[in-house]
Phi, psi and omega in degrees: 000147176247154181251154176304136181091348182284140176278134180225160173241138174282131181301140180265066181246151184226066183297340179295343178291342182266352181144189184298128177214166173238117184233130178264357181271116183300140182297330185286352175251359178294128183087353182272155179260135178220190182230134176292126176266312179198153172275131184258348182123179178256134183223153176302140182294114182294340179293332175270319181303325182299336181246019178057033176265157174302135187243113175295143176283134182227149179291142179241138184230152163272126179240130181260135176236147171279123184299326180297335178284336181264314181238105184304333181281351180286158174295135187299333183262002175290146182239157177233129180244124184229142172276123182226133177288146185302331182289352175264358185248150176215162175279134182290000000 
């Protein structure tokens, strides 16, 4: 579990290279560092639900990113807020 205010990195993994998958984690934040804003609860993993497989419940978080760190042309203080499941996050 991660706590509000904690720094996290989105795993830089690309399982879609191995075949058909359903991923809710945007490719443009993979490998990027963000901050946990809040824990949203535990929900069935949509990556399994998409293929009618049994879906383990996983923690879901709001993660804030500075847009300037992702897109250099963005204003440096603009933010991006994304819902990301915990199995995609790691401590940097």
